[in-house]
C-alpha positions as CSV (number, residue, x, y, z in Angstrom):
1,X,17.5,2.3,45.2
2,X,17.3,0.8,48.6
3,X,14.1,1.9,50.4
4,X,12.5,3.5,47.3
5,X,8.6,3.3,47.6
6,X,6.6,1.8,45.0
7,X,3.7,4.0,44.1
8,X,0.5,2.1,43.2
9,X,-3.2,2.8,43.2
10,X,-3.7,-0.9,42.6
11,X,-5.4,-2.9,45.4
12,X,-4.3,-6.4,46.5
13,X,-7.2,-7.9,44.7
14,X,-6.3,-6.0,41.4
15,X,-2.5,-7.2,41.7
16,X,-3.6,-10.8,42.3
17,X,-5.8,-10.5,39.0
18,X,-2.8,-9.1,37.4
19,X,-0.6,-11.9,38.6
20,X,-2.9,-14.6,37.4
21,X,-3.0,-13.0,34.0
22,X,0.9,-12.9,33.9
23,X,1.0,-16.6,35.0
24,X,-1.6,-17.7,32.6
25,X,0.1,-16.1,29.6
26,X,3.3,-17.8,30.5
27,X,1.5,-21.1,31.1
28,X,2.4,-21.4,34.7
29,X,-0.2,-23.0,36.7
30,X,1.3,-23.7,40.0
31,X,1.8,-20.3,41.9
32,X,0.6,-18.7,45.3
33,X,0.6,-15.3,46.8
34,X,1.4,-15.5,50.5
35,X,0.7,-12.7,52.9
36,X,3.5,-12.7,55.4
37,X,3.9,-11.0,58.9
38,X,3.0,-7.5,58.7
39,X,2.6,-6.0,55.2
40,X,5.0,-8.4,53.6
41,X,4.1,-10.5,50.6
42,X,5.6,-13.5,48.9
43,X,4.8,-14.8,45.4
44,X,6.1,-18.4,44.7
45,X,5.7,-20.1,41.4
46,X,6.8,-23.3,39.9
47,X,9.0,-22.8,36.9
48,X,10.3,-25.9,35.1
49,X,11.8,-28.0,37.9
50,X,12.2,-25.3,40.5
51,X,10.3,-22.9,42.7
52,X,11.1,-19.3,42.3
53,X,10.3,-17.1,45.4
54,X,9.9,-13.3,45.5
55,X,9.6,-11.6,48.8
56,X,8.7,-8.0,49.5
57,X,8.8,-6.4,52.8
58,X,10.1,-3.0,52.7
59,X,7.0,-1.2,51.4
60,X,4.3,0.4,53.6
61,X,1.2,-1.5,52.7
62,X,0.4,-5.2,51.5
63,X,-0.7,-3.6,48.2
64,X,2.6,-2.1,47.6
65,X,4.5,-5.1,48.7
66,X,2.4,-7.5,46.5
67,X,2.9,-4.9,43.5
68,X,6.6,-5.2,43.9
69,X,6.5,-8.7,43.8
70,X,4.1,-8.6,40.6
71,X,6.8,-6.1,39.1
72,X,9.6,-8.5,39.7
73,X,7.7,-11.6,38.3
74,X,6.6,-9.8,35.4
75,X,10.0,-8.9,34.5
76,X,11.5,-12.2,35.2
77,X,9.1,-13.9,32.8
78,X,9.5,-11.3,30.2
79,X,13.3,-12.0,30.3
80,X,12.9,-15.7,30.4
81,X,10.6,-15.5,27.2
82,X,13.2,-13.6,25.4
83,X,15.9,-16.3,26.3
84,X,17.6,-14.6,29.2
85,X,18.1,-17.0,32.0
86,X,20.1,-17.3,35.4
87,X,19.5,-13.8,36.4
88,X,17.6,-14.6,39.6
89,X,19.7,-17.6,40.7
90,X,20.3,-17.3,44.4
91,X,18.9,-13.8,44.5
92,X,16.3,-12.6,47.0
93,X,14.3,-9.4,46.4
94,X,13.5,-7.9,49.7
95,X,11.4,-4.8,50.3
96,X,8.5,-3.7,52.8
97,X,7.4,-2.5,56.0
98,X,4.6,-3.7,58.3
99,X,1.1,-2.0,57.9
100,X,-2.1,-3.9,58.2
101,X,-5.4,-3.1,56.4
102,X,-7.5,-0.7,58.3
103,X,-11.4,-2.2,58.2
104,X,-11.2,-4.7,55.5
105,X,-9.8,-7.7,57.6
106,X,-12.2,-10.2,56.5
107,X,-12.3,-9.2,52.7
108,X,-8.6,-9.1,52.6
109,X,-8.4,-12.5,54.4
110,X,-10.6,-14.0,51.6
111,X,-8.5,-12.1,48.7
112,X,-5.4,-13.3,50.4
113,X,-6.7,-16.9,50.5
114,X,-7.5,-16.7,46.8
115,X,-4.0,-15.6,46.2
116,X,-2.5,-18.4,48.1
117,X,-4.4,-20.9,46.1
118,X,-4.1,-18.9,42.8
119,X,-7.7,-18.5,42.0
120,X,-9.8,-15.5,41.1
121,X,-12.2,-14.5,43.9
122,X,-15.0,-14.5,41.3
123,X,-14.3,-18.3,40.3
124,X,-16.8,-20.8,41.0
125,X,-16.4,-23.2,43.9
126,X,-16.0,-26.2,41.2
127,X,-13.1,-24.3,39.6
128,X,-11.5,-23.6,42.9
129,X,-11.8,-27.3,43.8
130,X,-10.1,-28.2,40.6
131,X,-7.3,-25.8,41.1
132,X,-7.0,-26.9,44.8
133,X,-6.9,-30.7,43.7
134,X,-4.0,-30.0,41.2
135,X,-1.9,-27.9,43.6
136,X,-2.4,-30.1,46.6
137,X,-1.3,-33.2,44.8
138,X,2.1,-31.6,44.2
139,X,2.4,-30.2,47.7
140,X,1.1,-33.4,49.6
141,X,4.0,-34.6,52.0
142,X,3.3,-38.2,50.9
143,X,4.2,-37.3,47.3
144,X,7.5,-35.6,48.3
145,X,5.8,-32.1,48.6
146,X,6.5,-29.3,50.9
147,X,4.3,-29.8,54.2
148,X,4.0,-26.1,54.9
149,X,2.6,-25.4,51.5
150,X,0.3,-28.2,52.0
151,X,-0.9,-26.6,55.1
152,X,-1.4,-23.2,53.5
153,X,-3.5,-24.4,50.7
154,X,-5.7,-26.4,53.0
155,X,-6.1,-23.2,55.2
156,X,-6.7,-21.1,52.1
157,X,-9.4,-23.7,50.8
158,X,-11.2,-23.8,54.0
159,X,-11.4,-19.9,54.2
160,X,-12.4,-19.7,50.6
161,X,-15.2,-22.5,51.3
162,X,-16.7,-20.5,54.2
163,X,-17.1,-17.6,51.7
164,X,-18.2,-19.4,48.5
165,X,-20.3,-22.2,49.9
166,X,-21.8,-20.1,52.6
167,X,-22.9,-17.5,49.8
168,X,-24.8,-20.3,47.9
169,X,-26.6,-21.6,50.9
170,X,-30.3,-20.5,51.6
171,X,-30.3,-18.0,54.2
172,X,-26.5,-17.5,54.3
173,X,-25.6,-14.1,55.6
174,X,-29.0,-13.5,56.9
175,X,-29.6,-12.6,60.5
176,X,-32.7,-13.7,62.3
């Protein structure tokens, strides 16, 4: 039904973790969750020789829009595993409204950057760098990749680096 609200108690971080599990179980390594304007979310993944884009923008919150994307991805991958194909060809799934998180701006930026890169927020810096290297090779414009995706990956890495590398340095986070 158009305009139907997704009811979820899952946070953005929890849904990103669920997405990582679904992609890992389907042996899909190249994916990203991209926060869009307002509360909208896009989940992109590389399957075979093509990119699949799922966008949700009609739900009231980022968590609800991302959960909508997760549900579509989960179903598409289940159908594919059962040999059903061609269902999403040329389709776009549009849902979502524009609501921003209240007082969790910095934390949500970090979680969103992890989603863009496709890593767990608890991953080590070395693991994050490994994932980044693989994805940036495919996205690099000199290798025929998407320049916008290349920029998103670099921005995500820089934001994650501020948190991860900053955490491990002596005196990080301390005020003098």
